[in-house]
A tleap script that builds the chain and sets N, CA, C and O, in Angstrom:
source leaprc.protein.ff14SB
mol = sequence {
  NMET ALA VAL VAL GLU LEU ASP THR ASN THR
  PHE GLU GLN THR ILE GLN ASN ASN ASP PHE
  VAL VAL VAL ASP TYR TRP ALA PRO TRP CYS
  GLY PRO CYS ARG SER PHE ALA PRO VAL TYR
  GLU LYS VAL SER ASN ASP PHE ASP ASP ILE
  VAL PHE ALA LYS LEU ASN THR GLU GLU HIE
  GLN GLU ILE ALA ALA HIE PHE GLN ILE ARG
  SER ILE PRO THR LEU MET ILE PHE ARG GLU
  GLN ILE ILE ILE PHE SER GLN ALA GLY ALA
  LEU PRO GLU GLY GLY PHE ARG GLU LEU LEU
  SER LYS ALA LYS GLU LEU ASP MET ALA ASP
  VAL LYS ARG GLN ILE ALA GLU GLN ALA SER
  ASP ASN CALA
}
set mol.1.N position { 158.961 123.224 117.570 }
set mol.1.CA position { 159.756 122.102 118.079 }
set mol.1.C position { 159.298 121.023 117.419 }
set mol.1.O position { 158.261 120.852 116.778 }
set mol.2.N position { 160.147 120.365 117.644 }
set mol.2.CA position { 160.611 119.084 117.003 }
set mol.2.C position { 159.327 118.095 116.991 }
set mol.2.O position { 158.617 118.594 117.865 }
set mol.3.N position { 158.624 116.942 116.469 }
set mol.3.CA position { 158.169 116.447 117.046 }
set mol.3.C position { 158.617 115.386 117.500 }
set mol.3.O position { 159.394 114.960 116.646 }
set mol.4.N position { 158.582 114.689 118.368 }
set mol.4.CA position { 159.147 113.557 119.320 }
set mol.4.C position { 159.099 112.215 119.525 }
set mol.4.O position { 158.619 111.651 120.508 }
set mol.5.N position { 159.576 111.746 118.634 }
set mol.5.CA position { 159.477 110.128 118.874 }
set mol.5.C position { 159.409 109.423 119.900 }
set mol.5.O position { 160.397 109.316 120.626 }
set mol.6.N position { 157.568 108.428 120.348 }
set mol.6.CA position { 157.619 108.352 122.033 }
set mol.6.C position { 157.868 106.010 121.756 }
set mol.6.O position { 157.400 105.082 121.096 }
set mol.7.N position { 158.730 106.247 122.647 }
set mol.7.CA position { 158.464 104.727 122.705 }
set mol.7.C position { 158.528 104.275 124.615 }
set mol.7.O position { 158.906 104.982 125.549 }
set mol.8.N position { 158.156 103.275 124.622 }
set mol.8.CA position { 157.980 102.272 125.879 }
set mol.8.C position { 158.815 103.386 126.920 }
set mol.8.O position { 158.257 103.893 127.894 }
set mol.9.N position { 160.056 103.633 126.588 }
set mol.9.CA position { 160.977 104.084 127.850 }
set mol.9.C position { 160.546 105.932 128.205 }
set mol.9.O position { 160.882 106.704 129.103 }
set mol.10.N position { 159.716 106.056 127.060 }
set mol.10.CA position { 159.643 108.135 127.051 }
set mol.10.C position { 158.080 108.251 126.666 }
set mol.10.O position { 157.709 109.275 126.093 }
set mol.11.N position { 157.227 107.311 126.942 }
set mol.11.CA position { 155.915 107.500 127.012 }
set mol.11.C position { 155.416 108.168 128.288 }
set mol.11.O position { 154.969 109.314 128.259 }
set mol.12.N position { 155.470 107.668 129.067 }
set mol.12.CA position { 154.879 107.843 130.046 }
set mol.12.C position { 155.653 108.940 131.081 }
set mol.12.O position { 155.235 109.357 132.161 }
set mol.13.N position { 156.931 109.269 130.382 }
set mol.13.CA position { 157.311 110.161 131.285 }
set mol.13.C position { 157.463 111.531 130.985 }
set mol.13.O position { 157.940 112.417 131.695 }
set mol.14.N position { 156.628 111.642 128.938 }
set mol.14.CA position { 156.757 112.598 128.381 }
set mol.14.C position { 155.266 112.966 128.835 }
set mol.14.O position { 154.980 114.162 128.881 }
set mol.15.N position { 154.247 111.961 129.191 }
set mol.15.CA position { 153.444 112.618 129.668 }
set mol.15.C position { 153.130 113.501 130.787 }
set mol.15.O position { 152.384 114.470 130.926 }
set mol.16.N position { 154.285 112.583 131.866 }
set mol.16.CA position { 154.052 112.960 133.542 }
set mol.16.C position { 154.688 114.836 133.096 }
set mol.16.O position { 154.041 115.834 133.414 }
set mol.17.N position { 155.727 114.871 132.509 }
set mol.17.CA position { 156.633 116.132 132.479 }
set mol.17.C position { 156.304 117.046 131.874 }
set mol.17.O position { 156.961 118.087 131.857 }
set mol.18.N position { 154.839 116.821 131.017 }
set mol.18.CA position { 154.324 118.128 130.762 }
set mol.18.C position { 153.044 118.230 130.305 }
set mol.18.O position { 152.429 117.382 129.658 }
set mol.19.N position { 152.519 119.721 130.810 }
set mol.19.CA position { 151.019 119.638 131.010 }
set mol.19.C position { 150.323 119.641 129.781 }
set mol.19.O position { 149.104 119.476 129.827 }
set mol.20.N position { 150.991 119.833 128.470 }
set mol.20.CA position { 150.094 119.821 127.228 }
set mol.20.C position { 150.861 118.654 126.081 }
set mol.20.O position { 152.043 118.530 125.760 }
set mol.21.N position { 149.931 118.086 125.756 }
set mol.21.CA position { 150.942 116.868 124.924 }
set mol.21.C position { 150.365 115.983 123.822 }
set mol.21.O position { 149.796 114.941 124.150 }
set mol.22.N position { 150.490 116.380 122.343 }
set mol.22.CA position { 149.339 116.196 122.219 }
set mol.22.C position { 150.262 114.616 121.373 }
set mol.22.O position { 151.460 114.680 121.101 }
set mol.23.N position { 149.227 113.067 121.024 }
set mol.23.CA position { 149.981 112.502 120.419 }
set mol.23.C position { 149.486 111.596 119.288 }
set mol.23.O position { 148.420 110.990 119.395 }
set mol.24.N position { 150.187 111.517 118.310 }
set mol.24.CA position { 150.040 110.891 117.161 }
set mol.24.C position { 150.343 109.463 116.715 }
set mol.24.O position { 151.320 109.089 116.067 }
set mol.25.N position { 149.298 108.712 117.196 }
set mol.25.CA position { 149.528 107.197 116.919 }
set mol.25.C position { 149.311 106.902 115.676 }
set mol.25.O position { 148.156 106.865 115.254 }
set mol.26.N position { 150.695 106.562 114.638 }
set mol.26.CA position { 150.452 105.965 113.418 }
set mol.26.C position { 151.367 104.632 113.331 }
set mol.26.O position { 152.019 104.048 114.196 }
set mol.27.N position { 151.166 104.377 111.958 }
set mol.27.CA position { 152.067 102.754 111.748 }
set mol.27.C position { 152.962 103.174 110.269 }
set mol.27.O position { 152.458 104.011 109.520 }
set mol.28.N position { 153.793 102.781 110.050 }
set mol.28.CA position { 154.949 103.545 108.932 }
set mol.28.C position { 153.752 102.574 107.467 }
set mol.28.O position { 153.954 102.787 106.272 }
set mol.29.N position { 152.954 101.881 107.823 }
set mol.29.CA position { 152.398 101.344 106.031 }
set mol.29.C position { 150.533 101.859 106.003 }
set mol.29.O position { 149.683 101.584 105.156 }
set mol.30.N position { 150.434 102.504 107.011 }
set mol.30.CA position { 149.106 103.649 107.202 }
set mol.30.C position { 149.327 104.808 105.816 }
set mol.30.O position { 150.039 105.788 106.031 }
set mol.31.N position { 148.895 104.691 104.870 }
set mol.31.CA position { 148.227 105.865 104.068 }
set mol.31.C position { 148.308 107.182 104.752 }
set mol.31.O position { 149.261 107.960 104.720 }
set mol.32.N position { 147.408 107.297 105.250 }
set mol.32.CA position { 146.497 108.492 105.479 }
set mol.32.C position { 146.951 109.198 106.967 }
set mol.32.O position { 146.552 110.262 107.442 }
set mol.33.N position { 148.390 107.761 107.797 }
set mol.33.CA position { 148.924 108.672 108.537 }
set mol.33.C position { 150.130 108.841 107.846 }
set mol.33.O position { 150.889 109.420 108.623 }
set mol.34.N position { 150.731 108.615 106.706 }
set mol.34.CA position { 151.768 109.693 105.918 }
set mol.34.C position { 151.117 110.505 105.262 }
set mol.34.O position { 151.756 111.107 104.398 }
set mol.35.N position { 150.274 110.690 105.347 }
set mol.35.CA position { 149.668 112.042 104.948 }
set mol.35.C position { 149.340 113.234 105.374 }
set mol.35.O position { 149.277 114.348 104.854 }
set mol.36.N position { 149.130 112.776 106.477 }
set mol.36.CA position { 148.923 114.040 107.853 }
set mol.36.C position { 150.048 114.276 108.384 }
set mol.36.O position { 150.193 115.250 109.122 }
set mol.37.N position { 150.990 113.477 108.121 }
set mol.37.CA position { 153.028 113.601 108.872 }
set mol.37.C position { 153.208 114.810 108.614 }
set mol.37.O position { 153.738 115.455 109.519 }
set mol.38.N position { 152.863 115.529 107.379 }
set mol.38.CA position { 153.803 116.782 106.848 }
set mol.38.C position { 153.019 117.952 107.929 }
set mol.38.O position { 153.585 118.844 108.561 }
set mol.39.N position { 151.654 117.647 107.908 }
set mol.39.CA position { 150.024 118.915 108.716 }
set mol.39.C position { 150.617 118.425 110.303 }
set mol.39.O position { 150.271 119.243 111.155 }
set mol.40.N position { 151.247 117.529 110.735 }
set mol.40.CA position { 151.828 117.089 112.008 }
set mol.40.C position { 153.025 118.088 112.376 }
set mol.40.O position { 153.085 118.877 113.318 }
set mol.41.N position { 153.748 117.890 111.598 }
set mol.41.CA position { 155.051 118.643 111.506 }
set mol.41.C position { 155.052 120.146 110.991 }
set mol.41.O position { 155.866 120.947 111.450 }
set mol.42.N position { 154.407 120.400 110.322 }
set mol.42.CA position { 154.150 121.977 110.598 }
set mol.42.C position { 153.501 122.652 111.589 }
set mol.42.O position { 153.918 123.678 112.126 }
set mol.43.N position { 152.527 122.106 111.824 }
set mol.43.CA position { 151.752 122.795 113.104 }
set mol.43.C position { 152.237 122.692 114.132 }
set mol.43.O position { 151.471 123.234 114.928 }
set mol.44.N position { 153.332 122.197 114.782 }
set mol.44.CA position { 154.219 121.366 115.596 }
set mol.44.C position { 155.090 123.158 115.534 }
set mol.44.O position { 154.932 123.872 116.524 }
set mol.45.N position { 155.630 123.501 114.775 }
set mol.45.CA position { 156.336 124.352 114.873 }
set mol.45.C position { 155.784 125.934 115.036 }
set mol.45.O position { 156.284 127.047 114.878 }
set mol.46.N position { 154.406 125.380 115.462 }
set mol.46.CA position { 153.764 126.965 115.309 }
set mol.46.C position { 153.257 127.741 117.081 }
set mol.46.O position { 152.972 128.848 117.537 }
set mol.47.N position { 153.477 125.500 117.841 }
set mol.47.CA position { 153.225 125.563 118.827 }
set mol.47.C position { 154.120 125.509 119.816 }
set mol.47.O position { 153.732 124.512 120.426 }
set mol.48.N position { 155.059 125.911 120.387 }
set mol.48.CA position { 156.159 126.079 121.173 }
set mol.48.C position { 155.747 125.450 122.695 }
set mol.48.O position { 156.465 124.656 123.302 }
set mol.49.N position { 154.413 125.980 123.201 }
set mol.49.CA position { 154.469 125.387 124.496 }
set mol.49.C position { 153.376 123.912 124.593 }
set mol.49.O position { 152.648 123.551 125.518 }
set mol.50.N position { 153.560 123.453 123.599 }
set mol.50.CA position { 152.816 122.221 123.445 }
set mol.50.C position { 154.392 120.937 122.543 }
set mol.50.O position { 155.228 121.109 121.656 }
set mol.51.N position { 154.060 119.937 123.342 }
set mol.51.CA position { 155.004 119.046 122.813 }
set mol.51.C position { 153.754 117.936 122.227 }
set mol.51.O position { 152.677 117.427 122.535 }
set mol.52.N position { 155.103 118.018 120.835 }
set mol.52.CA position { 154.346 117.067 119.755 }
set mol.52.C position { 155.157 116.092 119.332 }
set mol.52.O position { 156.321 116.200 118.948 }
set mol.53.N position { 153.965 114.375 119.487 }
set mol.53.CA position { 155.047 113.453 120.011 }
set mol.53.C position { 154.317 112.051 118.755 }
set mol.53.O position { 153.239 112.140 118.168 }
set mol.54.N position { 154.889 111.379 118.701 }
set mol.54.CA position { 154.273 110.104 117.480 }
set mol.54.C position { 154.703 108.960 118.362 }
set mol.54.O position { 155.546 108.714 119.225 }
set mol.55.N position { 154.020 108.564 117.922 }
set mol.55.CA position { 154.175 106.646 118.551 }
set mol.55.C position { 154.164 105.299 117.880 }
set mol.55.O position { 153.229 104.537 118.128 }
set mol.56.N position { 155.057 104.961 117.108 }
set mol.56.CA position { 154.601 104.187 115.486 }
set mol.56.C position { 153.867 102.534 116.977 }
set mol.56.O position { 154.483 102.268 118.009 }
set mol.57.N position { 152.717 101.912 116.591 }
set mol.57.CA position { 151.802 101.666 116.955 }
set mol.57.C position { 152.210 99.923 116.602 }
set mol.57.O position { 151.872 98.900 117.198 }
set mol.58.N position { 152.968 100.104 115.527 }
set mol.58.CA position { 153.383 98.804 115.175 }
set mol.58.C position { 154.277 98.608 116.215 }
set mol.58.O position { 154.139 97.652 116.977 }
set mol.59.N position { 154.955 99.208 116.301 }
set mol.59.CA position { 156.861 98.621 117.643 }
set mol.59.C position { 156.159 98.168 118.571 }
set mol.59.O position { 156.076 96.993 118.927 }
set mol.60.N position { 155.320 99.605 119.241 }
set mol.60.CA position { 154.898 99.627 120.441 }
set mol.60.C position { 153.526 99.256 121.202 }
set mol.60.O position { 152.911 99.854 122.085 }
set mol.61.N position { 153.277 98.041 120.526 }
set mol.61.CA position { 151.797 97.203 120.351 }
set mol.61.C position { 151.099 97.564 121.966 }
set mol.61.O position { 149.888 97.710 122.131 }
set mol.62.N position { 152.141 97.670 123.096 }
set mol.62.CA position { 151.589 97.227 124.146 }
set mol.62.C position { 150.654 98.128 124.429 }
set mol.62.O position { 149.549 97.727 124.795 }
set mol.63.N position { 150.979 99.802 124.288 }
set mol.63.CA position { 151.028 101.410 124.309 }
set mol.63.C position { 150.120 101.303 123.245 }
set mol.63.O position { 150.753 100.395 122.706 }
set mol.64.N position { 149.445 101.419 122.709 }
set mol.64.CA position { 148.837 100.812 121.974 }
set mol.64.C position { 146.626 100.764 122.209 }
set mol.64.O position { 145.530 101.315 122.110 }
set mol.65.N position { 147.812 99.096 122.720 }
set mol.65.CA position { 146.723 98.652 123.134 }
set mol.65.C position { 146.196 99.186 124.733 }
set mol.65.O position { 145.005 99.017 124.996 }
set mol.66.N position { 146.914 99.696 125.568 }
set mol.66.CA position { 146.697 100.596 127.014 }
set mol.66.C position { 145.638 101.380 126.664 }
set mol.66.O position { 144.690 101.294 127.444 }
set mol.67.N position { 145.471 102.250 125.574 }
set mol.67.CA position { 144.920 103.370 125.160 }
set mol.67.C position { 143.523 103.032 123.921 }
set mol.67.O position { 143.012 103.746 123.058 }
set mol.68.N position { 143.295 101.747 124.320 }
set mol.68.CA position { 142.447 101.384 122.994 }
set mol.68.C position { 142.358 101.320 121.241 }
set mol.68.O position { 141.488 100.846 120.511 }
set mol.69.N position { 143.773 102.079 120.901 }
set mol.69.CA position { 143.919 102.571 119.564 }
set mol.69.C position { 143.677 101.419 118.584 }
set mol.69.O position { 144.399 100.422 118.588 }
set mol.70.N position { 142.244 101.637 117.420 }
set mol.70.CA position { 141.532 100.482 117.507 }
set mol.70.C position { 142.123 100.503 115.662 }
set mol.70.O position { 142.445 99.574 114.921 }
set mol.71.N position { 142.041 102.483 115.365 }
set mol.71.CA position { 142.474 102.765 113.631 }
set mol.71.C position { 142.985 103.605 113.788 }
set mol.71.O position { 142.690 104.211 114.819 }
set mol.72.N position { 143.990 104.152 112.960 }
set mol.72.CA position { 145.008 105.517 112.787 }
set mol.72.C position { 145.149 105.801 111.529 }
set mol.72.O position { 145.078 105.039 110.565 }
set mol.73.N position { 145.313 106.706 111.555 }
set mol.73.CA position { 145.852 107.693 113.131 }
set mol.73.C position { 145.103 108.156 113.780 }
set mol.73.O position { 144.414 109.153 113.563 }
set mol.74.N position { 145.140 107.464 114.700 }
set mol.74.CA position { 144.751 108.329 115.993 }
set mol.74.C position { 144.861 109.546 116.692 }
set mol.74.O position { 145.499 109.148 117.667 }
set mol.75.N position { 144.647 111.033 116.925 }
set mol.75.CA position { 145.048 112.155 117.711 }
set mol.75.C position { 144.574 111.580 119.606 }
set mol.75.O position { 143.781 110.841 120.188 }
set mol.76.N position { 145.492 112.355 119.838 }
set mol.76.CA position { 145.576 112.210 121.623 }
set mol.76.C position { 145.744 112.949 122.184 }
set mol.76.O position { 146.860 112.771 122.671 }
set mol.77.N position { 145.064 114.403 122.744 }
set mol.77.CA position { 145.597 115.082 123.305 }
set mol.77.C position { 145.494 115.079 125.151 }
set mol.77.O position { 144.479 114.657 125.705 }
set mol.78.N position { 146.361 115.462 125.722 }
set mol.78.CA position { 146.453 115.225 127.077 }
set mol.78.C position { 147.225 116.286 127.392 }
set mol.78.O position { 148.377 116.539 127.040 }
set mol.79.N position { 146.241 117.079 128.312 }
set mol.79.CA position { 146.572 118.193 129.268 }
set mol.79.C position { 146.438 117.993 130.322 }
set mol.79.O position { 145.305 117.577 130.568 }
set mol.80.N position { 147.546 118.149 131.783 }
set mol.80.CA position { 147.889 117.981 133.166 }
set mol.80.C position { 147.471 116.740 133.189 }
set mol.80.O position { 146.493 116.592 133.920 }
set mol.81.N position { 148.020 115.339 132.414 }
set mol.81.CA position { 147.754 113.923 132.488 }
set mol.81.C position { 146.442 113.569 132.348 }
set mol.81.O position { 146.115 112.476 132.809 }
set mol.82.N position { 145.572 114.287 131.785 }
set mol.82.CA position { 144.458 113.875 131.618 }
set mol.82.C position { 144.009 113.576 129.732 }
set mol.82.O position { 143.845 114.508 128.946 }
set mol.83.N position { 143.947 112.823 129.538 }
set mol.83.CA position { 142.880 112.420 128.518 }
set mol.83.C position { 141.984 113.472 127.942 }
set mol.83.O position { 140.855 113.010 127.777 }
set mol.84.N position { 142.119 115.050 127.485 }
set mol.84.CA position { 140.617 116.026 127.317 }
set mol.84.C position { 140.378 115.510 125.182 }
set mol.84.O position { 140.380 116.523 124.482 }
set mol.85.N position { 140.280 114.735 124.721 }
set mol.85.CA position { 140.755 114.243 123.430 }
set mol.85.C position { 141.115 113.039 122.518 }
set mol.85.O position { 142.303 113.059 122.198 }
set mol.86.N position { 140.435 112.035 122.033 }
set mol.86.CA position { 140.939 111.365 121.236 }
set mol.86.C position { 140.024 111.306 120.162 }
set mol.86.O position { 139.048 112.036 120.334 }
set mol.87.N position { 140.037 110.507 118.846 }
set mol.87.CA position { 139.773 110.903 117.869 }
set mol.87.C position { 140.499 110.190 116.793 }
set mol.87.O position { 141.636 110.574 116.520 }
set mol.88.N position { 139.782 108.833 115.915 }
set mol.88.CA position { 140.838 108.627 115.191 }
set mol.88.C position { 140.914 109.166 113.849 }
set mol.88.O position { 139.901 109.860 113.938 }
set mol.89.N position { 141.226 109.326 112.977 }
set mol.89.CA position { 141.560 110.195 111.384 }
set mol.89.C position { 142.276 111.549 111.635 }
set mol.89.O position { 142.199 112.403 112.518 }
set mol.90.N position { 143.011 111.398 110.490 }
set mol.90.CA position { 143.346 112.848 109.540 }
set mol.90.C position { 142.933 113.810 109.944 }
set mol.90.O position { 141.758 113.542 109.693 }
set mol.91.N position { 142.867 115.124 110.550 }
set mol.91.CA position { 142.816 115.981 110.116 }
set mol.91.C position { 143.403 117.190 109.800 }
set mol.91.O position { 144.452 117.594 110.302 }
set mol.92.N position { 142.494 117.991 108.663 }
set mol.92.CA position { 143.543 119.201 107.810 }
set mol.92.C position { 143.728 120.498 108.805 }
set mol.92.O position { 143.035 121.118 109.612 }
set mol.93.N position { 144.832 120.538 108.368 }
set mol.93.CA position { 145.230 121.953 108.902 }
set mol.93.C position { 144.079 122.385 109.812 }
set mol.93.O position { 143.720 121.704 110.774 }
set mol.94.N position { 143.548 123.480 109.485 }
set mol.94.CA position { 142.475 124.577 109.542 }
set mol.94.C position { 142.367 123.743 111.037 }
set mol.94.O position { 142.954 123.952 112.098 }
set mol.95.N position { 141.417 122.768 110.675 }
set mol.95.CA position { 141.000 121.802 112.294 }
set mol.95.C position { 141.901 121.297 113.227 }
set mol.95.O position { 141.528 121.202 114.396 }
set mol.96.N position { 143.141 120.921 112.876 }
set mol.96.CA position { 143.824 120.680 113.912 }
set mol.96.C position { 144.335 121.862 114.560 }
set mol.96.O position { 144.487 121.853 115.782 }
set mol.97.N position { 144.688 123.139 113.694 }
set mol.97.CA position { 145.309 124.112 114.545 }
set mol.97.C position { 143.489 124.809 115.251 }
set mol.97.O position { 143.491 125.816 115.957 }
set mol.98.N position { 142.366 124.201 114.958 }
set mol.98.CA position { 141.222 125.174 115.682 }
set mol.98.C position { 141.180 123.994 116.874 }
set mol.98.O position { 140.566 124.107 117.935 }
set mol.99.N position { 141.869 122.989 116.509 }
set mol.99.CA position { 141.401 121.792 117.617 }
set mol.99.C position { 142.381 122.328 119.050 }
set mol.99.O position { 141.953 122.880 120.064 }
set mol.100.N position { 143.775 121.959 118.727 }
set mol.100.CA position { 144.948 122.673 119.651 }
set mol.100.C position { 144.303 123.707 120.252 }
set mol.100.O position { 144.125 123.544 121.459 }
set mol.101.N position { 143.799 124.965 119.673 }
set mol.101.CA position { 143.455 126.561 120.475 }
set mol.101.C position { 142.166 126.581 121.019 }
set mol.101.O position { 141.801 127.512 121.737 }
set mol.102.N position { 141.160 125.258 120.627 }
set mol.102.CA position { 140.586 124.513 121.859 }
set mol.102.C position { 140.763 124.204 122.825 }
set mol.102.O position { 140.256 124.678 123.841 }
set mol.103.N position { 141.717 123.115 122.729 }
set mol.103.CA position { 142.126 122.680 124.049 }
set mol.103.C position { 143.327 123.483 124.882 }
set mol.103.O position { 143.936 123.249 125.926 }
set mol.104.N position { 143.352 124.373 124.051 }
set mol.104.CA position { 144.496 125.484 124.797 }
set mol.104.C position { 143.678 125.999 126.116 }
set mol.104.O position { 144.017 126.030 127.299 }
set mol.105.N position { 142.580 126.354 125.519 }
set mol.105.CA position { 141.309 127.066 126.443 }
set mol.105.C position { 140.574 126.596 127.408 }
set mol.105.O position { 139.744 127.328 127.946 }
set mol.106.N position { 140.740 125.363 127.777 }
set mol.106.CA position { 140.549 124.812 128.424 }
set mol.106.C position { 140.727 124.711 130.117 }
set mol.106.O position { 141.609 124.236 130.832 }
set mol.107.N position { 139.436 125.404 130.388 }
set mol.107.CA position { 139.579 125.596 132.255 }
set mol.107.C position { 139.968 123.914 132.506 }
set mol.107.O position { 139.146 123.032 132.255 }
set mol.108.N position { 141.628 123.567 133.147 }
set mol.108.CA position { 141.305 122.415 133.634 }
set mol.108.C position { 141.034 122.132 135.344 }
set mol.108.O position { 140.943 121.086 135.986 }
set mol.109.N position { 140.955 123.560 135.733 }
set mol.109.CA position { 140.405 123.131 136.954 }
set mol.109.C position { 139.199 122.766 136.677 }
set mol.109.O position { 138.706 122.130 137.609 }
set mol.110.N position { 138.430 122.917 135.679 }
set mol.110.CA position { 137.189 122.791 135.494 }
set mol.110.C position { 137.021 121.442 135.963 }
set mol.110.O position { 136.409 120.866 136.863 }
set mol.111.N position { 137.914 121.113 134.869 }
set mol.111.CA position { 138.168 119.275 133.509 }
set mol.111.C position { 138.453 118.167 135.133 }
set mol.111.O position { 138.016 117.017 135.116 }
set mol.112.N position { 139.205 118.709 136.412 }
set mol.112.CA position { 138.822 118.292 137.447 }
set mol.112.C position { 138.156 118.065 137.919 }
set mol.112.O position { 137.711 116.917 137.892 }
set mol.113.N position { 137.465 119.384 138.943 }
set mol.113.CA position { 136.785 119.138 139.411 }
set mol.113.C position { 135.383 118.213 138.439 }
set mol.113.O position { 134.630 117.491 139.093 }
set mol.114.N position { 135.229 118.317 137.264 }
set mol.114.CA position { 133.959 117.254 136.849 }
set mol.114.C position { 134.659 116.104 136.654 }
set mol.114.O position { 134.030 115.305 135.961 }
set mol.115.N position { 135.459 115.820 136.920 }
set mol.115.CA position { 135.951 114.671 136.773 }
set mol.115.C position { 136.224 113.693 138.620 }
set mol.115.O position { 136.415 112.580 139.109 }
set mol.116.N position { 136.061 115.037 138.940 }
set mol.116.CA position { 135.422 114.271 140.853 }
set mol.116.C position { 134.394 114.314 141.372 }
set mol.116.O position { 134.072 114.151 142.550 }
set mol.117.N position { 133.690 114.598 140.268 }
set mol.117.CA position { 132.028 114.798 139.987 }
set mol.117.C position { 131.621 113.672 140.281 }
set mol.117.O position { 131.137 113.174 141.298 }
set mol.118.N position { 131.878 113.300 139.236 }
set mol.118.CA position { 131.360 112.112 138.641 }
set mol.118.C position { 132.462 110.932 139.213 }
set mol.118.O position { 132.356 109.932 138.503 }
set mol.119.N position { 133.269 110.791 140.058 }
set mol.119.CA position { 134.334 109.702 140.820 }
set mol.119.C position { 133.374 109.926 141.637 }
set mol.119.O position { 132.574 108.991 141.666 }
set mol.120.N position { 132.980 111.286 142.709 }
set mol.120.CA position { 132.091 110.542 143.219 }
set mol.120.C position { 130.479 110.109 143.626 }
set mol.120.O position { 129.903 109.481 144.514 }
set mol.121.N position { 130.057 111.056 142.071 }
set mol.121.CA position { 128.185 110.079 141.901 }
set mol.121.C position { 128.832 108.897 141.609 }
set mol.121.O position { 127.843 108.227 141.908 }
set mol.122.N position { 129.630 108.070 141.287 }
set mol.122.CA position { 129.854 106.647 140.823 }
set mol.122.C position { 130.786 105.589 141.822 }
set mol.122.O position { 131.451 104.560 141.700 }
set mol.123.N position { 130.468 106.327 142.637 }
set mol.123.CA position { 130.963 105.777 144.363 }
set mol.123.C position { 130.063 105.270 144.817 }
set mol.123.O position { 130.122 104.812 145.958 }
savepdb mol mol.pdb
quit
């Protein structure tokens, strides 16, 4: 699957309309971002059931600020509109593939149950 460029108009609908989205927050001046881009693109071709997206933090600072992106590249994984992973730094290809496999294995019903429990504990 091709990597999708997100912007202010497409970010929310991409997250809402897809069960599994990986977002790479990057900027053109960022050396590690440019180094990670070919790995991101290559891995995206092997996971047809995942939407791989990129967000240029220079052009869309309001979205980066909303998600408190302080370092780039930052990878964020959304499953069923829930952030299940967020970490700054480029990953090697093997580590990225392993991360995606583990993210796919997550029992989202259990994740939602844990979120609900935490919410009721904090109420």
